C-alpha positions in Angstrom: 25.0 -20.8 48.3 28.2 -20.5 46.4 28.4 -18.4 43.3 28.3 -19.9 39.8 27.7 -18.8 36.2 24.3 -18.8 34.5 23.6 -22.1 32.7 20.9 -22.7 30.0 20.3 -24.8 27.0 20.7 -23.0 23.7 21.4 -24.2 20.1 21.6 -27.8 21.1 24.1 -27.4 23.9 24.3 -26.1 27.5 25.8 -22.6 27.6 27.5 -20.8 30.5 27.3 -17.1 30.9 29.3 -15.0 33.4 30.3 -11.4 33.8 27.1 -9.7 32.5 24.9 -7.4 34.6 21.9 -9.3 36.2 19.6 -6.8 34.5 21.0 -7.5 31.0 18.0 -8.5 28.9 17.7 -11.7 26.8 17.2 -9.4 23.8 20.5 -7.6 24.4 22.3 -10.9 24.9 21.0 -12.3 21.6 21.6 -9.3 19.4 24.7 -7.8 20.9 26.6 -10.8 22.4 25.8 -13.8 20.1 24.6 -11.7 17.1 21.4 -13.6 16.8 19.7 -10.6 15.1 16.6 -12.4 13.9 15.1 -11.4 17.3 14.1 -7.8 16.8 13.9 -4.8 19.1 10.7 -2.8 18.7 9.1 -1.3 21.8 11.4 -2.7 24.5 8.4 -3.0 26.8 6.7 -6.3 25.9 4.0 -4.8 23.7 5.0 -5.3 20.0 6.2 -8.9 20.0 9.1 -8.4 17.6 11.4 -9.9 20.2 9.4 -13.0 20.9 11.4 -16.1 21.9 10.3 -19.4 23.3 11.4 -20.9 26.6 11.4 -24.6 27.5 11.0 -25.9 31.0 10.3 -29.4 32.4 6.9 -29.5 34.0 5.5 -32.8 35.4 8.0 -34.7 33.4 7.1 -33.1 30.1 8.7 -30.3 28.0 6.6 -27.1 28.2 7.3 -24.5 25.6 5.9 -20.9 26.0 6.4 -17.7 24.1 7.8 -14.7 26.1 9.2 -11.3 25.3 13.0 -11.2 25.3 13.1 -7.5 25.8 11.9 -7.6 29.4 13.4 -10.9 30.5 16.7 -10.7 32.4 19.4 -13.1 31.3 19.8 -14.8 34.7 16.2 -15.9 34.5 17.2 -18.3 31.7 19.1 -20.4 34.2 17.9 -24.0 34.1 15.8 -23.4 31.0 16.0 -24.0 27.2 15.9 -21.0 24.9 14.7 -21.0 21.3 14.9 -18.2 18.8 13.8 -17.8 15.2 17.3 -19.0 14.0 16.6 -22.3 15.7 13.7 -23.0 13.3 16.1 -24.1 10.5 17.6 -26.9 12.5 19.9 -25.4 15.1 17.3 -26.1 17.8 17.3 -29.8 17.0 14.5 -29.8 14.5 16.4 -31.6 11.7 15.6 -28.9 9.1 19.0 -27.4 8.4 18.6 -25.2 5.3 14.9 -25.6 5.1 12.0 -23.5 6.5 9.9 -24.7 9.4 6.3 -25.4 8.4 5.2 -22.2 10.2 7.7 -20.2 8.3 6.9 -21.8 4.9 3.2 -21.2 5.5 3.9 -17.5 6.2 5.7 -17.2 2.9 3.1 -19.1 1.0 0.3 -16.9 2.4 2.2 -13.7 1.7 2.0 -12.9 5.4 5.0 -10.7 5.5 5.6 -7.2 4.0 8.3 -5.2 5.6 9.2 -8.3 7.6 10.3 -6.6 10.8 7.6 -8.2 12.9 7.7 -11.6 11.1 10.3 -13.4 13.4 8.1 -12.6 16.4 5.0 -14.0 14.6 7.0 -17.1 13.6 8.0 -17.8 17.2 4.5 -17.2 18.6 3.1 -19.6 16.0 6.0 -22.1 16.6 4.9 -22.3 20.3 1.3 -22.7 19.2 2.3 -25.4 16.7 4.3 -27.3 19.4 1.5 -27.1 21.9 -1.3 -28.2 19.7 -1.1 -31.5 17.8 -4.0 -30.4 15.6 -4.9 -27.0 14.1 -6.6 -25.0 16.8 -9.6 -22.7 16.4 -9.4 -19.2 15.0 -10.0 -17.9 18.5 -7.0 -19.8 19.9 -4.9 -18.6 17.0 -5.9 -15.0 17.6 -5.2 -15.3 21.3 -1.7 -16.7 20.6 -1.0 -13.7 18.5 -2.3 -11.1 21.0 1.2 -10.1 21.8 2.3 -9.5 18.2 1.7 -6.3 16.3 1.6 -6.1 12.5 1.0 -2.8 10.7 1.9 -3.9 7.2 0.3 -7.1 6.1 -2.5 -7.2 8.6 -3.6 -10.3 10.4 -5.7 -12.3 7.9 -2.9 -13.8 5.9 -1.0 -14.5 9.1 -3.9 -16.3 10.7 -4.6 -18.1 7.4 -1.1 -19.5 7.4 -1.7 -21.6 10.5 -4.0 -24.3 8.9 -1.5 -24.4 6.0 1.4 -25.1 8.4 -0.6 -28.0 9.9 -1.3 -29.4 6.4 2.5 -29.9 5.9 4.5 -32.9 7.2 4.8 -32.6 11.0 8.1 -31.3 12.4 8.7 -31.2 16.2 11.4 -30.4 18.7 13.5 -33.3 19.9 11.9 -33.3 23.3 13.9 -36.1 24.7 17.2 -34.3 24.0 15.9 -31.1 25.5 14.6 -32.8 28.6 17.9 -34.6 29.1 19.6 -31.2 29.0 17.1 -29.7 31.4 17.8 -32.7 33.8 21.5 -31.9 33.6 20.8 -28.3 34.5 18.5 -29.2 37.4 21.4 -31.1 39.0 23.3 -27.9 39.4 23.1 -26.0 42.7 20.7 -23.1 43.0 21.9 -20.0 41.2 23.8 -17.4 43.1 25.1 -15.0 40.6 27.1 -11.7 40.8 27.7 -9.4 37.9 28.5 -5.7 37.5 28.4 -5.3 41.3 24.9 -6.7 41.7 23.6 -10.0 43.1 21.0 -12.2 41.6 19.8 -15.0 44.0 17.5 -17.8 42.8 16.5 -19.9 45.8 14.7 -23.2 45.0 12.7 -23.9 48.2 10.5 -21.8 50.4 12.9 -22.1 53.4 15.7 -20.9 51.2 13.6 -18.0 49.9 12.5 -17.0 53.4 16.1 -17.0 54.6 17.3 -15.0 51.6 14.5 -12.5 52.1 15.3 -12.0 55.8 19.0 -11.7 55.0 18.4 -9.1 52.3 15.1 -7.3 53.1 16.0 -4.4 50.8 16.6 -6.6 47.7 14.1 -6.5 44.9 11.8 -9.5 44.6 11.6 -10.5 40.9 9.1 -12.9 39.4 8.0 -12.6 35.8 9.9 -9.4 35.1 7.0 -7.9 33.2 7.0 -4.9 35.4 10.6 -4.6 36.8 11.9 -5.1 33.3 10.2 -1.8 32.3 12.0 0.0 35.1 15.2 -1.0 33.4 14.4 -0.5 29.8 12.1 2.5 30.0 12.9 4.3 33.3 16.7 3.4 33.3 16.4 2.4 36.9 18.9 0.2 38.8 16.7 -2.2 40.8 19.6 -3.2 43.0 20.2 -6.8 44.2 17.5 -9.2 43.0 15.9 -12.3 44.6 14.3 -14.3 41.9 11.1 -16.3 42.7 10.9 -18.3 39.5 13.0 -21.2 40.7 10.8 -21.9 43.8 8.5 -24.7 42.7 6.3 -24.5 45.9 5.4 -20.9 44.9 3.9 -22.2 41.6 1.5 -24.6 43.4 -2.2 -24.5 42.5 -4.7 -26.5 44.5 -8.5 -26.7 44.3 -10.4 -28.6 47.0 -13.4 -28.3 49.3 -11.7 -25.4 51.1 -11.5 -23.3 47.9 -8.8 -22.4 45.5 -5.1 -21.7 46.4 -2.8 -20.1 43.8 0.8 -19.7 44.7 2.4 -16.3 44.2 4.8 -17.7 41.6 2.2 -19.3 39.4 2.2 -17.8 35.9 -0.8 -15.7 34.9 -1.5 -18.3 32.2 -1.7 -21.1 34.8 -3.5 -18.9 37.4 -6.2 -17.8 35.0 -6.7 -21.4 33.8 -7.3 -22.3 37.5 -9.6 -19.3 38.0 -11.7 -20.0 35.0 -12.1 -23.6 36.0 -13.1 -22.4 39.5 -15.4 -19.7 38.2 -16.1 -19.6 34.5 -17.0 -15.9 34.6 -13.2 -15.2 34.7 -12.9 -16.3 31.1 -13.4 -12.9 29.4 -10.9 -11.0 31.6 -8.4 -13.9 31.4 -8.3 -13.6 27.6 -7.9 -9.8 27.6 -5.4 -9.6 30.4 -2.2 -8.3 28.7 -1.0 -10.7 26.0 -0.1 -14.4 25.9 3.7 -13.8 26.2 3.1 -11.5 29.1 0.8 -14.0 30.8 3.3 -16.7 30.2 6.0 -14.8 32.0 4.1 -12.7 34.6 2.7 -14.1 37.8 -0.6 -13.5 39.6 1.4 -12.8 42.8 3.4 -10.2 41.1 0.3 -8.5 39.7 -1.3 -8.4 43.2 1.9 -7.4 45.0 2.6 -4.6 42.6 -0.2 -2.5 44.1 -1.2 -0.8 40.9 -4.7 0.8 41.1 -5.4 -0.6 37.7 -4.2 -4.1 38.2 -6.9 -6.1 36.4 -6.8 -9.2 38.6 -7.5 -7.5 42.0 -11.1 -6.3 41.6 -12.3 -9.8 40.7 -10.2 -11.4 43.5 -11.5 -8.9 46.0 -15.1 -9.5 44.9 -14.7 -13.2 45.4 -13.4 -12.7 48.9 -9.8 -13.6 48.3 -7.2 -13.6 51.1 -3.5 -12.9 50.6 -1.0 -15.2 52.4 2.2 -13.5 53.5 5.3 -15.2 54.9 8.2 -13.8 56.9 10.7 -16.4 58.0 8.5 -19.1 59.4 5.6 -16.8 60.3 2.5 -16.8 58.1 -0.3 -14.3 58.2 -3.4 -13.8 56.2 -5.2 -10.6 55.2 -8.4 -9.9 53.2 -6.9 -8.8 49.9 -8.6 -5.4 50.1 -6.8 -4.7 53.3 -3.4 -5.3 51.7 -3.6 -2.0 49.8 -2.9 1.0 52.1 -2.3 3.9 49.6 -1.2 4.5 46.1 1.3 1.7 45.3 1.7 1.2 49.1 0.9 -2.2 50.6 0.9 -3.9 54.0 4.0 -6.0 53.1 6.5 -5.8 55.9 10.3 -5.8 55.7 11.6 -9.4 55.0 8.1 -10.5 54.0 6.9 -11.9 50.7 3.6 -13.0 49.1 3.1 -16.8 49.5 -0.1 -17.0 47.6 -3.8 -16.3 47.4 -6.8 -18.2 48.7 -10.4 -17.9 47.3 -13.2 -19.5 49.3 -15.7 -21.7 47.4 -18.5 -19.5 46.0 -22.1 -20.2 47.2 -24.4 -21.9 44.6 -26.5 -18.7 44.2 -23.5 -16.4 43.5 -23.7 -14.2 40.4 -20.1 -13.2 39.6 -18.7 -11.0 36.7 -15.6 -9.1 36.2 -15.1 -6.8 33.2 -12.3 -4.7 31.8 -13.0 -1.5 29.9 -10.2 0.0 27.8 -9.7 1.7 24.4 -8.5 -1.5 22.7 -9.7 -5.1 22.9 -6.3 -6.6 23.3 -3.2 -5.5 25.2 -4.4 -2.3 26.7 -4.4 -0.8 30.2 -7.8 -0.5 31.8 -9.6 2.7 32.2 -11.9 0.8 34.6 -12.0 -2.7 35.8 -15.1 -3.7 37.7 -16.1 -6.9 39.6 -19.4 -7.9 41.1 -20.3 -10.9 43.3 -24.0 -10.9 44.3 -25.7 -13.7 46.3 -29.3 -13.7 45.2 -31.9 -15.9 46.9 -35.6 -15.8 46.4 -35.2 -12.7 44.2 -33.4 -10.7 46.9 -29.8 -9.8 47.3 -28.4 -11.6 50.4 -24.7 -10.8 49.9 -22.8 -8.3 47.8 -19.1 -7.6 47.1 -18.2 -5.0 44.5 -14.7 -3.8 43.7 -13.2 -1.5 41.1 -9.8 -0.7 39.7 -9.1 2.6 38.0 -11.6 4.5 40.3 -9.3 5.3 43.2 -5.6 5.2 44.3 -6.0 1.5 45.1 -8.3 -1.3 44.1 -11.2 -0.5 46.3 -14.5 -2.1 47.4 -17.7 -0.2 46.9 -18.9 -0.7 50.4 -21.7 1.9 50.4 -23.2 0.4 47.3 -22.9 -3.1 48.8 -24.7 -2.0 51.9 -27.5 -0.4 49.8 -28.0 -3.6 47.8 -28.4 -5.9 50.8 -31.9 -7.4 51.3 -33.3 -5.4 48.3 -35.0 -7.1 45.4 -32.9 -7.9 42.4 -34.7 -5.6 40.0 -34.1 -2.8 37.5 -35.3 -0.3 40.0 -32.7 -1.5 42.6 -29.9 -1.3 40.0 -30.9 2.3 39.0 -30.9 3.4 42.7 -27.7 1.6 43.4 -26.0 3.3 40.5 -26.7 6.7 42.1 -25.1 5.5 45.3 -22.1 4.2 43.3 -21.7 7.6 41.6 -21.2 9.2 45.0 -18.8 6.6 46.3 -15.8 7.2 44.1 -14.0 10.3 42.8 -11.8 9.0 40.0 -9.1 11.0 38.4 -8.9 12.2 34.8 -5.9 11.1 32.9 -4.9 10.1 29.3 -7.0 6.9 29.5 -10.3 8.4 30.6 -11.9 11.3 32.3 -13.4 11.2 35.7 -16.9 11.6 34.4 -16.4 8.7 31.9 -15.1 6.4 34.6 -18.1 7.1 36.8 -20.5 6.4 33.9 -18.7 3.2 33.0 -18.9 2.0 36.6 -22.7 2.5 36.6 -22.9 0.9 33.2 -21.2 -2.2 34.4 -23.7 -2.5 37.2 -26.5 -2.2 34.6 -24.7 -4.9 32.5 -24.7 -7.2 35.5 -28.5 -6.8 35.7 -28.9 -7.5 32.0 -26.9 -10.7 32.3 -28.5 -12.0 35.5 -32.1 -10.7 35.5 -34.5 -13.4 36.6 -37.2 -12.4 34.2 -37.2 -11.7 30.4 -39.2 -8.7 29.7 -39.2 -9.4 25.9 -41.2 -12.6 26.4 -38.9 -14.3 23.8 -36.9 -16.5 26.3 -33.3 -16.0 27.0 -31.8 -13.1 25.2 -28.0 -13.1 24.6 -26.6 -9.7 25.5 -22.9 -10.4 25.2 -20.9 -10.6 21.9 -19.4 -13.8 23.1 -22.9 -15.4 23.2 -23.5 -14.3 19.6 -20.3 -15.6 18.1 -21.7 -19.0 17.0 -24.6 -17.3 15.3 -22.6 -14.8 13.2 
């Protein structure tokens, strides 16, 4: 591939960018290069949301708009996309509102939803994406989830949430989607991006054969997907990740298929899309999907990246392991499959070979008598790192456990199955006595560390408590005699 500048749609026109380092962030470009200072820098790690921008892409012939964190997105990843910032809301982005406030902005003003104002542009952009993606005012839960990546310490969230219905009550204003789609079509006609800046190369192949060839040619290059992890290496650890091979332009990696053989999720599928597929495949993923990072992080990050990272506290892995997921790996034209639990060899060490990359994940169809749950335990409800993440898949027939797969994150140096506990449970009756005895086996199976998130003793107690919780949610009798008893807050929401 021949080298060319970065091209993206911004402020109603296609922009070209050359000569910047491949690891220059979108936030740095906005504030320092084009002086679009409405996008703020707060944490520089994708937590506070002050830097929220919206990216537009063409998906299935339609314009898809999603909020992301500018502070951990590298500028070359904008190639082929449309970028919207808070300055665009007055008309520069093709909204026809020059000199006026967008309905979302006006509602924030009218509801006194800003005090110091530092975080407000990020809130406005998250709500702008929500507004564009929902023709009618969504539920309070959806509004809250859309703001999970934005922190406010001045005003508090009530007036911000209350502003959303007010925005929908005003005359509708929308992006000129046809104009943006036309620009995206023009960008798509360009050759695949091969960019060099500041002595580093950024390659963005568009097909699997191109990716496989690029990976073989540069096995030491860093694979980059959503940049939600590698971005922190640059902004927080001041690391140089070296040459980069970007996966976000390979459409085949974003494929998601559900059929009689199970569910396939491509390694490049965003966490948002992957969790939508997982919850449709197995509704018990819903709680974890909502609490996994924040919406902007889920919009940018990928399931393949979370799995390949190898972190012992990656929240997706315990559930995937419990459901019997296989990981598909490709090197050149060679494909191989591994049970996901066998992919992790030691702390942040995986079975990935030189020149190899993750193609995707496959989950077999669950049996009809499968009881599955996965839970995250952390200090905060939203946007927090797990102390423990547990997942359970029990096959119960005629009151007895005929199959068991249990996995935990945060309990060892890798995501790890509880094989002794699984063996103990097999063929035993599904009862309180069995759960109590199994908890004692589980306590001997792991020796978790103590760190700033939790002590070893706490983690062990939590793991046993999650097994007890599984029993409470799936017991086959109701000892109270009052019928089904909701034991989860989510079950009680409609009654409060």
